[in-house]
gemmi code that builds the backbone of each chain (N, CA, C; Angstrom):
import gemmi

chains = {
    "A": [
        ("MET", (11.782, -9.735, 42.517), (11.789, -9.027, 43.798), (10.794, -7.870, 43.756)),
        ("THR", (10.021, -7.729, 44.809), (9.084, -6.607, 44.865), (9.857, -5.303, 45.070)),
        ("THR", (9.233, -4.198, 44.721), (9.897, -2.906, 44.874), (10.097, -2.604, 46.356)),
        ("PRO", (11.324, -2.279, 46.737), (11.556, -1.944, 48.142), (10.719, -0.720, 48.557)),
        ("THR", (10.069, -0.837, 49.696), (9.241, 0.269, 50.173), (9.779, 0.752, 51.515)),
        ("PRO", (10.233, 2.013, 51.564), (10.739, 2.531, 52.836), (9.620, 3.114, 53.695)),
        ("ARG", (9.784, 3.027, 54.992), (8.851, 3.651, 55.934), (9.637, 4.276, 57.070)),
        ("VAL", (9.147, 5.394, 57.603), (9.776, 5.991, 58.781), (8.708, 6.364, 59.799)),
        ("ILE", (9.089, 6.299, 61.061), (8.244, 6.835, 62.125), (9.083, 7.910, 62.811)),
        ("VAL", (8.589, 9.157, 62.730), (9.333, 10.280, 63.289), (8.313, 11.347, 63.699)),
        ("PRO", (8.529, 12.040, 64.817), (7.547, 13.043, 65.231), (7.511, 14.224, 64.257)),
        ("SER", (6.385, 14.931, 64.230), (6.255, 16.099, 63.358), (6.695, 17.375, 64.063)),
        ("ALA", (6.739, 17.330, 65.386), (7.134, 18.516, 66.148), (8.005, 18.102, 67.324)),
        ("ALA", (8.943, 18.985, 67.673), (9.808, 18.732, 68.826), (10.238, 20.069, 69.404)),
        ("ALA", (10.561, 20.066, 70.705), (11.067, 21.292, 71.326), (12.544, 21.453, 70.988)),
        ("LYS", (13.003, 22.691, 70.913), (14.414, 22.931, 70.599), (15.292, 22.295, 71.676)),
        ("GLY", (16.278, 21.546, 71.252), (17.170, 20.887, 72.192), (16.698, 19.502, 72.631)),
        ("GLU", (15.484, 19.156, 72.236), (14.928, 17.853, 72.615), (15.531, 16.733, 71.764)),
        ("VAL", (15.664, 15.562, 72.382), (16.090, 14.381, 71.634), (14.842, 13.666, 71.124)),
        ("PHE", (14.797, 13.369, 69.832), (13.657, 12.612, 69.310), (14.146, 11.354, 68.613)),
        ("GLN", (13.245, 10.357, 68.625), (13.616, 9.052, 68.117), (13.106, 8.866, 66.689)),
        ("VAL", (13.903, 8.193, 65.882), (13.531, 7.909, 64.501), (13.564, 6.393, 64.308)),
        ("LYS", (12.500, 5.855, 63.730), (12.487, 4.426, 63.382), (12.341, 4.326, 61.875)),
        ("THR", (13.220, 3.564, 61.236), (13.143, 3.414, 59.780), (13.186, 1.940, 59.413)),
        ("ILE", (12.486, 1.601, 58.351), (12.543, 0.236, 57.826), (12.332, 0.307, 56.324)),
        ("ILE", (12.978, -0.591, 55.595), (12.717, -0.705, 54.159), (12.504, -2.189, 53.845)),
        ("SER", (11.429, -2.486, 53.111), (11.183, -3.882, 52.741), (12.213, -4.266, 51.677)),
        ("HIS", (13.039, -5.246, 51.981), (14.134, -5.600, 51.073), (14.668, -6.972, 51.444)),
        ("GLY", (14.889, -7.827, 50.457), (15.344, -9.192, 50.719), (16.778, -9.299, 51.205)),
        ("MET", (17.615, -8.273, 50.975), (19.026, -8.307, 51.384), (19.688, -9.625, 50.955)),
        ("GLU", (19.659, -9.882, 49.650), (20.261, -11.115, 49.100), (21.777, -11.038, 49.297)),
        ("THR", (22.325, -12.016, 50.013), (23.714, -11.884, 50.478), (24.774, -12.202, 49.429)),
        ("GLY", (24.376, -12.929, 48.359), (25.386, -13.380, 47.399), (26.055, -14.673, 47.844)),
        ("LEU", (25.589, -15.230, 48.987), (26.170, -16.480, 49.506), (25.282, -17.679, 49.184)),
        ("ARG", (24.105, -17.415, 48.613), (23.163, -18.513, 48.374), (23.231, -18.989, 46.918)),
        ("HIS", (22.771, -20.234, 46.702), (22.737, -20.812, 45.358), (21.298, -21.134, 44.977)),
        ("ASP", (21.003, -21.084, 43.666), (19.670, -21.485, 43.218), (19.644, -23.005, 42.978)),
        ("ASP", (18.527, -23.523, 42.468), (18.361, -24.978, 42.276), (19.409, -25.558, 41.331)),
        ("GLN", (19.889, -24.754, 40.385), (20.893, -25.217, 39.423), (22.314, -25.102, 39.972)),
        ("GLY", (22.432, -24.600, 41.173), (23.756, -24.467, 41.771), (24.469, -23.168, 41.430)),
        ("ASN", (23.762, -22.265, 40.756), (24.366, -20.966, 40.444), (24.234, -20.024, 41.640)),
        ("VAL", (25.272, -19.202, 41.818), (25.230, -18.226, 42.905), (24.144, -17.190, 42.608)),
        ("ILE", (23.309, -16.916, 43.592), (22.334, -15.821, 43.458), (23.100, -14.526, 43.769)),
        ("PRO", (23.156, -13.602, 42.794), (24.023, -12.436, 42.987), (23.631, -11.571, 44.185)),
        ("ARG", (24.647, -10.952, 44.782), (24.407, -10.091, 45.929), (23.550, -8.890, 45.530)),
        ("ARG", (22.566, -8.601, 46.314), (21.768, -7.395, 46.119), (21.295, -6.955, 47.494)),
        ("ILE", (22.019, -6.000, 48.053), (21.664, -5.526, 49.393), (21.541, -4.000, 49.379)),
        ("ILE", (20.883, -3.477, 50.390), (20.985, -2.043, 50.683), (22.354, -1.884, 51.329)),
        ("ASN", (23.231, -1.075, 50.724), (24.591, -0.978, 51.274), (24.839, 0.317, 52.039)),
        ("LYS", (23.893, 1.269, 51.941), (24.092, 2.519, 52.674), (22.757, 3.132, 53.066)),
        ("PHE", (22.730, 3.704, 54.257), (21.576, 4.483, 54.705), (22.094, 5.812, 55.227)),
        ("VAL", (21.435, 6.896, 54.822), (21.859, 8.226, 55.269), (20.628, 8.994, 55.755)),
        ("CYS", (20.779, 9.700, 56.877), (19.747, 10.635, 57.316), (20.327, 12.045, 57.271)),
        ("ARG", (19.658, 12.923, 56.499), (20.053, 14.336, 56.417), (19.009, 15.192, 57.113)),
        ("TYR", (19.507, 16.235, 57.767), (18.644, 17.173, 58.484), (18.989, 18.529, 57.914)),
        ("ASN", (18.053, 19.114, 57.155), (18.343, 20.350, 56.409), (19.662, 20.232, 55.640)),
        ("ASN", (19.778, 19.147, 54.929), (20.897, 18.854, 54.027), (22.218, 18.478, 54.698)),
        ("SER", (22.294, 18.515, 56.041), (23.513, 18.033, 56.702), (23.307, 16.580, 57.101)),
        ("VAL", (24.321, 15.766, 56.854), (24.256, 14.371, 57.304), (24.350, 14.353, 58.830)),
        ("VAL", (23.347, 13.748, 59.485), (23.372, 13.674, 60.949), (23.554, 12.240, 61.459)),
        ("PHE", (23.345, 11.265, 60.566), (23.501, 9.858, 60.953), (23.626, 9.055, 59.666)),
        ("SER", (24.569, 8.089, 59.632), (24.654, 7.238, 58.443), (25.128, 5.844, 58.821)),
        ("VAL", (24.835, 4.904, 57.945), (25.139, 3.496, 58.202), (25.723, 2.865, 56.945)),
        ("ASP", (26.815, 2.113, 57.092), (27.285, 1.228, 56.019), (26.789, -0.168, 56.350)),
        ("LEU", (25.979, -0.738, 55.467), (25.412, -2.064, 55.719), (26.200, -3.117, 54.954)),
        ("HIS", (26.440, -4.254, 55.594), (27.062, -5.381, 54.925), (26.047, -6.529, 54.861)),
        ("GLU", (26.516, -7.698, 54.447), (25.613, -8.827, 54.180), (24.856, -9.291, 55.423)),
        ("ALA", (25.433, -9.060, 56.606), (24.837, -9.617, 57.823), (23.726, -8.760, 58.422)),
        ("ILE", (23.330, -7.689, 57.737), (22.129, -6.975, 58.198), (20.915, -7.764, 57.706)),
        ("SER", (19.970, -8.016, 58.607), (18.813, -8.858, 58.282), (17.985, -8.266, 57.149)),
        ("ALA", (17.215, -9.141, 56.482), (16.255, -8.687, 55.479), (15.337, -7.644, 56.114)),
        ("ASN", (14.834, -6.736, 55.292), (14.006, -5.618, 55.763), (14.758, -4.797, 56.816)),
        ("PRO", (15.895, -4.184, 56.401), (16.753, -3.470, 57.357), (15.984, -2.429, 58.177)),
        ("PHE", (16.186, -2.497, 59.475), (15.482, -1.654, 60.437), (16.531, -0.910, 61.259)),
        ("PHE", (16.337, 0.387, 61.442), (17.220, 1.151, 62.330), (16.385, 2.057, 63.211)),
        ("GLU", (16.773, 2.093, 64.468), (16.168, 3.037, 65.396), (17.308, 3.876, 65.944)),
        ("PHE", (17.206, 5.211, 65.770), (18.289, 6.083, 66.234), (17.701, 7.377, 66.789)),
        ("SER", (18.556, 8.210, 67.367), (18.086, 9.397, 68.077), (18.798, 10.639, 67.570)),
        ("LEU", (18.008, 11.681, 67.309), (18.564, 12.940, 66.813), (18.208, 14.067, 67.780)),
        ("LEU", (18.977, 15.155, 67.687), (18.733, 16.331, 68.495), (17.969, 17.350, 67.648)),
        ("ALA", (16.850, 17.853, 68.187), (16.053, 18.857, 67.461), (16.771, 20.204, 67.556)),
        ("THR", (17.274, 20.693, 66.427), (18.020, 21.955, 66.441), (17.238, 23.094, 65.782)),
        ("GLU", (16.542, 22.785, 64.680), (15.746, 23.832, 64.025), (14.677, 23.164, 63.158)),
        ("SER", (13.668, 23.910, 62.775), (12.631, 23.383, 61.891), (13.241, 23.099, 60.534)),
        ("GLY", (12.666, 22.108, 59.848), (13.186, 21.850, 58.518), (12.875, 20.447, 58.055)),
        ("ARG", (13.646, 20.031, 57.057), (13.342, 18.765, 56.398), (14.333, 17.678, 56.797)),
        ("LEU", (13.778, 16.502, 57.066), (14.611, 15.323, 57.282), (14.509, 14.457, 56.022)),
        ("ASP", (15.644, 14.057, 55.483), (15.667, 13.151, 54.328), (16.248, 11.819, 54.753)),
        ("PHE", (15.606, 10.761, 54.312), (16.065, 9.399, 54.603), (16.359, 8.730, 53.268)),
        ("ILE", (17.589, 8.258, 53.097), (18.023, 7.761, 51.784), (18.641, 6.370, 51.937)),
        ("TRP", (18.140, 5.428, 51.144), (18.678, 4.054, 51.128), (19.303, 3.813, 49.761)),
        ("GLU", (20.537, 3.318, 49.724), (21.218, 3.051, 48.454), (21.395, 1.542, 48.293)),
        ("GLU", (21.027, 1.041, 47.113), (21.047, -0.394, 46.847), (22.221, -0.733, 45.929)),
        ("ASP", (22.736, -1.967, 46.010), (23.733, -2.460, 45.048), (23.189, -2.217, 43.642)),
        ("GLY", (24.024, -1.728, 42.738), (23.564, -1.449, 41.382), (23.141, -0.002, 41.194)),
        ("GLY", (23.059, 0.751, 42.301), (22.870, 2.190, 42.188), (21.470, 2.712, 42.428)),
        ("ALA", (20.482, 1.826, 42.597), (19.130, 2.332, 42.859), (19.088, 3.039, 44.223)),
        ("VAL", (18.281, 4.093, 44.291), (18.160, 4.875, 45.523), (16.684, 4.981, 45.897)),
        ("TYR", (16.376, 4.783, 47.160), (15.014, 4.917, 47.669), (15.049, 5.997, 48.738)),
        ("ALA", (14.071, 6.881, 48.736), (14.142, 8.009, 49.664), (12.767, 8.407, 50.171)),
        ("LEU", (12.767, 8.988, 51.357), (11.572, 9.582, 51.955), (12.011, 10.886, 52.587)),
        ("SER", (11.081, 11.870, 52.657), (11.416, 13.053, 53.444), (10.267, 13.378, 54.392)),
        ("HIS", (10.604, 14.158, 55.396), (9.663, 14.408, 56.483), (9.896, 15.826, 57.003)),
        ("GLN", (8.796, 16.539, 57.260), (8.905, 17.907, 57.762), (8.859, 17.900, 59.294)),
        ("LEU", (9.794, 18.580, 59.912), (9.849, 18.647, 61.374), (9.742, 20.108, 61.807)),
        ("THR", (8.831, 20.377, 62.739), (8.700, 21.734, 63.282), (9.316, 21.764, 64.674)),
        ("VAL", (10.266, 22.665, 64.854), (10.937, 22.789, 66.148), (10.510, 24.113, 66.780)),
        ("GLY", (9.854, 24.015, 67.930), (9.322, 25.224, 68.555), (10.086, 25.638, 69.788)),
    ],
    "B": [
        ("MET", (18.986, -40.005, 79.268), (19.354, -39.439, 77.974), (20.705, -39.997, 77.549)),
        ("SER", (20.751, -40.544, 76.356), (22.015, -41.138, 75.903), (22.903, -40.100, 75.236)),
        ("LEU", (24.169, -40.387, 75.249), (25.152, -39.497, 74.636), (25.207, -39.804, 73.137)),
        ("THR", (24.871, -38.837, 72.332), (24.864, -39.070, 70.888), (26.234, -38.782, 70.291)),
        ("ARG", (26.383, -39.173, 69.052), (27.616, -38.884, 68.319), (27.857, -37.374, 68.286)),
        ("ARG", (26.745, -36.675, 68.112), (26.856, -35.218, 68.056), (27.428, -34.648, 69.350)),
        ("ASP", (26.936, -35.195, 70.504), (27.446, -34.721, 71.790), (28.949, -34.943, 71.905)),
        ("VAL", (29.369, -36.129, 71.453), (30.794, -36.472, 71.531), (31.613, -35.517, 70.665)),
        ("LEU", (31.132, -35.302, 69.448), (31.856, -34.414, 68.539), (31.921, -33.002, 69.094)),
        ("LEU", (30.807, -32.550, 69.675), (30.780, -31.207, 70.258), (31.768, -31.090, 71.398)),
        ("ALA", (31.777, -32.136, 72.250), (32.691, -32.128, 73.391), (34.138, -32.129, 72.902)),
        ("ALA", (34.401, -32.915, 71.850), (35.758, -32.994, 71.317), (36.168, -31.658, 70.714)),
        ("SER", (35.266, -31.032, 69.949), (35.641, -29.796, 69.273), (35.850, -28.672, 70.284)),
        ("ALA", (35.157, -28.760, 71.428), (35.319, -27.731, 72.456), (36.750, -27.720, 72.984)),
        ("GLY", (37.439, -28.852, 72.842), (38.811, -28.951, 73.325), (39.835, -28.336, 72.379)),
        ("PHE", (39.448, -28.123, 71.146), (40.402, -27.568, 70.187), (40.718, -26.107, 70.491)),
        ("ALA", (41.962, -25.744, 70.257), (42.397, -24.378, 70.551), (41.576, -23.361, 69.761)),
        ("GLY", (41.304, -23.674, 68.516), (40.612, -22.725, 67.651), (39.153, -22.533, 67.998)),
        ("ALA", (38.649, -23.328, 68.917), (37.225, -23.264, 69.227), (36.906, -22.279, 70.341)),
        ("ALA", (37.899, -21.507, 70.780), (37.692, -20.644, 71.945), (36.562, -19.642, 71.742)),
        ("LEU", (36.388, -19.165, 70.502), (35.340, -18.173, 70.266), (33.953, -18.782, 70.380)),
        ("PHE", (33.878, -20.110, 70.497), (32.578, -20.759, 70.669), (32.123, -20.768, 72.123)),
        ("SER", (33.024, -20.501, 73.031), (32.662, -20.628, 74.436), (32.582, -19.248, 75.088)),
        ("PRO", (31.518, -19.022, 75.871), (31.342, -17.707, 76.459), (32.359, -17.427, 77.560)),
        ("GLY", (32.767, -16.182, 77.641), (33.495, -15.702, 78.804), (34.915, -16.192, 78.996)),
        ("SER", (35.532, -16.779, 77.979), (36.896, -17.239, 78.192), (37.906, -16.128, 77.938)),
        ("ALA", (39.024, -16.198, 78.649), (40.078, -15.198, 78.485), (40.630, -15.261, 77.069)),
        ("ARG", (40.662, -16.445, 76.521), (41.186, -16.637, 75.190), (40.315, -15.919, 74.142)),
        ("ALA", (38.990, -15.972, 74.370), (38.065, -15.291, 73.459), (38.346, -13.793, 73.451)),
        ("ASN", (38.660, -13.254, 74.631), (38.999, -11.846, 74.758), (40.227, -11.513, 73.913)),
        ("ASP", (41.277, -12.333, 74.055), (42.511, -12.121, 73.281), (42.217, -12.195, 71.791)),
        ("GLU", (41.394, -13.158, 71.403), (41.103, -13.334, 69.980), (40.331, -12.153, 69.428)),
        ("ALA", (39.430, -11.594, 70.247), (38.675, -10.421, 69.803), (39.620, -9.243, 69.592)),
        ("LEU", (40.572, -9.067, 70.530), (41.546, -7.976, 70.391), (42.403, -8.168, 69.149)),
        ("ASP", (42.826, -9.416, 68.913), (43.634, -9.726, 67.724), (42.851, -9.433, 66.452)),
        ("LEU", (41.585, -9.814, 66.471), (40.734, -9.608, 65.299), (40.622, -8.118, 64.971)),
        ("VAL", (40.409, -7.311, 66.009), (40.273, -5.864, 65.804), (41.578, -5.296, 65.256)),
        ("LYS", (42.702, -5.783, 65.783), (44.022, -5.337, 65.316), (44.187, -5.670, 63.825)),
        ("GLN", (43.761, -6.874, 63.482), (43.878, -7.360, 62.109), (43.004, -6.532, 61.155)),
        ("LEU", (41.807, -6.189, 61.609), (40.850, -5.510, 60.736), (41.082, -4.009, 60.650)),
        ("THR", (41.577, -3.426, 61.732), (41.720, -1.970, 61.753), (43.182, -1.534, 61.733)),
        ("GLY", (44.092, -2.447, 61.993), (45.515, -2.114, 62.054), (45.896, -1.427, 63.355)),
        ("ARG", (44.964, -1.319, 64.286), (45.268, -0.629, 65.536), (44.794, -1.438, 66.741)),
        ("THR", (45.302, -1.073, 67.906), (44.969, -1.804, 69.119), (43.803, -1.132, 69.832)),
        ("ALA", (42.798, -1.894, 70.156), (41.627, -1.365, 70.855), (41.757, -1.609, 72.348)),
        ("THR", (41.054, -0.793, 73.126), (41.007, -0.959, 74.575), (39.604, -1.410, 74.943)),
        ("ARG", (39.523, -2.450, 75.761), (38.210, -2.893, 76.221), (37.622, -1.804, 77.119)),
        ("SER", (36.358, -1.433, 76.923), (35.780, -0.333, 77.695), (34.325, -0.617, 78.059)),
        ("ASP", (33.974, -0.238, 79.318), (32.583, -0.368, 79.763), (31.701, 0.756, 79.225)),
        ("ARG", (32.342, 1.807, 78.694), (31.556, 2.928, 78.151), (30.734, 2.480, 76.942)),
        ("LEU", (31.284, 1.505, 76.207), (30.606, 0.995, 75.013), (29.775, -0.216, 75.410)),
        ("ARG", (28.493, -0.202, 75.052), (27.618, -1.316, 75.407), (26.996, -1.920, 74.151)),
        ("LEU", (27.112, -3.229, 74.045), (26.521, -3.971, 72.941), (25.507, -4.924, 73.562)),
        ("MET", (24.238, -4.655, 73.318), (23.185, -5.437, 73.962), (22.503, -6.353, 72.951)),
        ("MET", (22.636, -7.659, 73.214), (22.015, -8.669, 72.359), (21.509, -9.784, 73.252)),
        ("PRO", (20.506, -10.551, 72.802), (20.049, -11.674, 73.625), (21.141, -12.733, 73.725)),
        ("ALA", (21.300, -13.349, 74.901), (22.318, -14.382, 75.075), (21.975, -15.624, 74.256)),
        ("GLU", (20.666, -15.861, 74.111), (20.217, -16.986, 73.286), (19.090, -16.511, 72.400)),
        ("PHE", (19.100, -16.955, 71.144), (18.038, -16.550, 70.230), (17.736, -17.701, 69.282)),
        ("PRO", (16.435, -17.961, 69.016), (16.085, -19.158, 68.247), (16.528, -19.112, 66.783)),
        ("THR", (16.544, -17.938, 66.178), (16.917, -17.885, 64.771), (18.093, -16.944, 64.543)),
        ("GLY", (18.986, -17.373, 63.658), (20.138, -16.532, 63.328), (19.813, -15.468, 62.290)),
        ("TYR", (18.590, -15.474, 61.779), (18.257, -14.545, 60.689), (18.021, -13.109, 61.151)),
        ("THR", (17.442, -12.962, 62.330), (17.067, -11.612, 62.779), (17.353, -11.462, 64.266)),
        ("VAL", (18.611, -11.340, 64.609), (18.973, -11.216, 66.024), (18.986, -9.729, 66.391)),
        ("PRO", (18.176, -9.323, 67.388), (18.153, -7.907, 67.763), (19.495, -7.458, 68.342)),
        ("MET", (19.887, -6.235, 68.012), (21.154, -5.683, 68.501), (20.960, -4.208, 68.842)),
        ("SER", (21.378, -3.805, 70.033), (21.380, -2.387, 70.399), (22.772, -2.012, 70.864)),
        ("LEU", (23.177, -0.804, 70.478), (24.505, -0.309, 70.804), (24.375, 1.053, 71.434)),
        ("ASP", (25.169, 1.351, 72.453), (25.314, 2.756, 72.828), (26.659, 2.963, 73.484)),
        ("ILE", (27.061, 4.234, 73.556), (28.344, 4.571, 74.168), (28.167, 5.863, 74.945)),
        ("GLU", (28.793, 5.910, 76.113), (28.770, 7.145, 76.900), (29.704, 8.129, 76.240)),
        ("SER", (29.146, 9.231, 75.743), (29.963, 10.256, 75.099), (29.231, 11.580, 75.165)),
        ("PRO", (29.926, 12.688, 75.478), (29.247, 13.995, 75.512), (28.849, 14.476, 74.109)),
        ("MET", (29.412, 13.897, 73.063), (29.110, 14.263, 71.677), (29.307, 15.767, 71.422)),
        ("THR", (30.390, 16.299, 71.985), (30.795, 17.671, 71.673), (31.833, 17.606, 70.556)),
        ("GLU", (32.155, 18.767, 69.976), (33.189, 18.806, 68.933), (34.501, 18.242, 69.478)),
        ("ALA", (34.789, 18.541, 70.761), (36.070, 18.157, 71.346), (36.113, 16.695, 71.784)),
        ("ASP", (34.953, 16.100, 72.029), (34.912, 14.742, 72.574), (33.675, 14.011, 72.060)),
        ("HIS", (33.880, 13.203, 71.019), (32.737, 12.456, 70.481), (33.195, 11.153, 69.835)),
        ("VAL", (32.218, 10.321, 69.521), (32.514, 9.073, 68.825), (32.259, 9.305, 67.340)),
        ("ARG", (33.219, 8.881, 66.507), (33.069, 9.060, 65.060), (32.229, 7.961, 64.456)),
        ("GLN", (32.617, 6.724, 64.767), (31.837, 5.619, 64.229), (31.956, 4.394, 65.134)),
        ("ILE", (30.964, 3.532, 65.028), (30.999, 2.242, 65.722), (30.836, 1.150, 64.680)),
        ("ARG", (31.786, 0.210, 64.661), (31.721, -0.918, 63.722), (31.404, -2.186, 64.486)),
        ("VAL", (30.678, -3.101, 63.818), (30.301, -4.369, 64.446), (30.828, -5.518, 63.590)),
        ("PHE", (31.421, -6.509, 64.260), (31.969, -7.676, 63.572), (31.387, -8.958, 64.161)),
        ("ALA", (31.139, -9.939, 63.282), (30.716, -11.277, 63.711), (31.786, -12.251, 63.214)),
        ("PRO", (32.769, -12.579, 64.070), (33.953, -13.323, 63.622), (33.648, -14.701, 63.038)),
        ("GLN", (32.509, -15.305, 63.421), (32.188, -16.644, 62.918), (31.217, -16.609, 61.734)),
        ("ASN", (30.913, -15.425, 61.223), (30.077, -15.337, 60.020), (30.950, -15.510, 58.784)),
        ("PRO", (30.371, -15.933, 57.644), (31.177, -16.057, 56.424), (31.769, -14.708, 55.989)),
        ("ILE", (31.069, -13.619, 56.266), (31.605, -12.277, 56.045), (31.572, -11.582, 57.399)),
        ("VAL", (32.789, -11.260, 57.892), (32.934, -10.867, 59.298), (32.346, -9.483, 59.594)),
        ("GLU", (32.502, -8.544, 58.645), (32.028, -7.182, 58.891), (30.500, -7.142, 58.782)),
        ("VAL", (29.846, -6.591, 59.793), (28.383, -6.589, 59.853), (27.807, -5.229, 59.466)),
        ("VAL", (28.311, -4.176, 60.114), (27.703, -2.851, 59.921), (28.618, -1.796, 60.528)),
        ("SER", (28.532, -0.549, 60.027), (29.156, 0.543, 60.770), (28.216, 1.739, 60.791)),
        ("PHE", (28.192, 2.404, 61.959), (27.313, 3.545, 62.192), (28.168, 4.787, 62.376)),
        ("ARG", (27.771, 5.894, 61.730), (28.475, 7.162, 61.934), (27.549, 8.165, 62.606)),
        ("PHE", (28.079, 8.797, 63.645), (27.320, 9.780, 64.408), (27.946, 11.154, 64.224)),
        ("VAL", (27.165, 12.203, 64.489), (27.639, 13.573, 64.282), (27.477, 14.345, 65.592)),
        ("PRO", (28.563, 14.983, 66.085), (28.473, 15.684, 67.365), (27.378, 16.748, 67.334)),
        ("GLN", (26.650, 16.849, 68.440), (25.574, 17.821, 68.644), (24.395, 17.647, 67.689)),
        ("ARG", (24.378, 16.549, 66.923), (23.244, 16.302, 66.027), (22.597, 14.945, 66.288)),
        ("SER", (23.418, 13.908, 66.523), (22.851, 12.594, 66.794), (23.411, 12.042, 68.096)),
        ("LEU", (22.606, 11.202, 68.743), (23.075, 10.535, 69.960), (23.728, 9.222, 69.584)),
        ("PRO", (24.780, 8.837, 70.300), (25.496, 7.622, 69.913), (24.810, 6.363, 70.415)),
        ("ARG", (23.614, 6.123, 69.906), (22.920, 4.886, 70.247), (22.041, 4.496, 69.059)),
        ("VAL", (21.919, 3.169, 68.842), (21.198, 2.686, 67.672), (20.772, 1.239, 67.899)),
        ("SER", (19.662, 0.863, 67.264), (19.206, -0.533, 67.299), (18.967, -1.028, 65.885)),
        ("THR", (19.251, -2.323, 65.657), (18.960, -2.942, 64.364), (18.812, -4.440, 64.570)),
        ("ARG", (18.786, -5.187, 63.467), (18.697, -6.655, 63.537), (19.749, -7.238, 62.607)),
        ("ILE", (20.459, -8.261, 63.078), (21.555, -8.812, 62.272), (21.423, -10.332, 62.112)),
        ("ARG", (22.217, -10.854, 61.165), (22.271, -12.303, 60.923), (23.525, -12.873, 61.584)),
        ("LEU", (23.375, -14.028, 62.226), (24.531, -14.732, 62.778), (24.518, -16.170, 62.271)),
        ("ALA", (25.680, -16.654, 61.844), (25.777, -17.993, 61.276), (25.827, -19.070, 62.354)),
        ("LYS", (26.397, -18.726, 63.502), (26.543, -19.711, 64.572), (26.763, -18.985, 65.899)),
        ("PRO", (26.699, -19.719, 67.020), (26.974, -19.075, 68.314), (28.356, -18.434, 68.309)),
        ("GLN", (28.469, -17.230, 68.831), (29.754, -16.536, 68.775), (29.761, -15.284, 69.649)),
        ("HIS", (30.972, -14.754, 69.841), (31.140, -13.441, 70.454), (31.006, -12.389, 69.362)),
        ("VAL", (30.027, -11.520, 69.483), (29.899, -10.401, 68.547), (30.759, -9.261, 69.101)),
        ("VAL", (31.470, -8.569, 68.213), (32.451, -7.559, 68.619), (32.004, -6.179, 68.134)),
        ("ALA", (32.031, -5.176, 69.018), (31.776, -3.792, 68.603), (33.018, -2.962, 68.892)),
        ("VAL", (33.374, -2.085, 67.957), (34.554, -1.230, 68.106), (34.140, 0.214, 67.834)),
        ("ALA", (34.377, 1.087, 68.812), (34.046, 2.503, 68.644), (35.322, 3.280, 68.365)),
        ("GLU", (35.283, 4.097, 67.314), (36.418, 4.965, 67.009), (36.093, 6.365, 67.508)),
        ("MET", (36.875, 6.829, 68.496), (36.632, 8.135, 69.086), (37.318, 9.217, 68.238)),
        ("ASN", (36.963, 10.494, 68.462), (37.519, 11.555, 67.616), (39.027, 11.741, 67.836)),
        ("ASP", (39.544, 11.302, 69.006), (40.992, 11.397, 69.223), (41.733, 10.191, 68.645)),
        ("GLY", (41.003, 9.310, 67.960), (41.642, 8.168, 67.316), (41.668, 6.911, 68.160)),
        ("ASN", (41.305, 7.019, 69.447), (41.274, 5.832, 70.305), (40.186, 4.867, 69.847)),
        ("LEU", (40.484, 3.581, 69.989), (39.492, 2.554, 69.691), (39.045, 1.907, 70.996)),
        ("LEU", (37.734, 1.914, 71.239), (37.175, 1.222, 72.397), (36.431, -0.011, 71.893)),
        ("MET", (36.487, -1.078, 72.694), (35.936, -2.340, 72.217), (35.096, -3.023, 73.276)),
        ("THR", (34.087, -3.755, 72.830), (33.349, -4.631, 73.737), (32.881, -5.852, 72.949)),
        ("THR", (32.553, -6.924, 73.661), (32.027, -8.114, 72.995), (30.827, -8.631, 73.771)),
        ("THR", (29.967, -9.364, 73.088), (28.875, -10.019, 73.798), (28.643, -11.391, 73.173)),
        ("TRP", (28.358, -12.366, 74.037), (28.171, -13.735, 73.591), (26.718, -13.947, 73.175)),
        ("VAL", (26.507, -14.510, 71.981), (25.152, -14.811, 71.505), (25.118, -16.247, 70.991)),
        ("ARG", (24.170, -17.013, 71.510), (23.975, -18.367, 70.991), (22.731, -18.368, 70.114)),
        ("VAL", (22.905, -18.680, 68.825), (21.746, -18.806, 67.943), (21.544, -20.286, 67.645)),
        ("ALA", (20.262, -20.681, 67.459), (19.959, -22.088, 67.241), (20.045, -22.458, 65.763)),
        ("THR", (19.807, -21.484, 64.862), (19.876, -21.798, 63.430), (20.800, -20.815, 62.724)),
        ("ASP", (21.374, -21.280, 61.618), (22.298, -20.490, 60.807), (21.518, -19.425, 60.045)),
        ("GLY", (21.827, -18.168, 60.299), (21.117, -17.075, 59.644), (21.767, -16.626, 58.354)),
        ("CYS", (22.820, -17.311, 57.922), (23.531, -16.873, 56.721), (23.388, -17.871, 55.578)),
        ("ALA", (22.680, -18.987, 55.799), (22.570, -20.016, 54.773), (21.542, -19.614, 53.722)),
    ],
}
model = gemmi.Model(1)
for chain_id, residues in chains.items():
    chain = gemmi.Chain(chain_id)
    for i, (resn, *xyz) in enumerate(residues, 1):
        res = gemmi.Residue()
        res.name, res.seqid = resn, gemmi.SeqId(i, " ")
        for name, pos in zip(("N", "CA", "C"), xyz):
            atom = gemmi.Atom()
            atom.name, atom.element = name, gemmi.Element(name[0])
            atom.pos, atom.b_iso = gemmi.Position(*pos), 0.0
            res.add_atom(atom)
        chain.add_residue(res)
    model.add_chain(chain)
structure = gemmi.Structure()
structure.add_model(model)
structure.setup_entities()
């Protein structure tokens, strides 16, 4: 499996009180654990099971993912611009691996 | 066009009581969705127009079916939605996803893509901060199994 690569699209600036949109995607096969290989062995489950968005260290949006989320999990959600600071995007994989991105937002 | 064996089998299976979730808009499907939510959450949900689950009625592949959710909520401390869970009753694993929102920080709307194994009513359940459960369903016909 190739290394999962996360990407986000989020504005760099927003007015205070404004709603801004966030688009996130991570390249990931989301192996469900329901498939078998050529020898008939179960291919073990390996999915992104959690996504969290933090805004200046407070969780503002989170997702529990199960097997039925498509490969390359994509989420589009909306946040309220409250103050300047850092947005952290964190994806947690079965087995404990974590993939993360952060983004600076200026609120004027 | 001749009637194939498949057509006959499909017509026959449509008559079975357990096949209600395969047919759009039936009263029985509604009851089954409510029962399912009761079974999964231990509580009774109320069908509500405030919660909207938007998916294509027909989609060629079950691997990546677009899904958008939103709910009318002021998202204040006193009145907000805690989480929205999505279930696909005809998938091998029924629970699909759950989203958590935070009052005055996030809006209760989200889009993603999900897998569906067969045509079915997809169920969304919103848990409000007062503990009430609101529910909605939408019928989606997929042409291929997205879980194989």
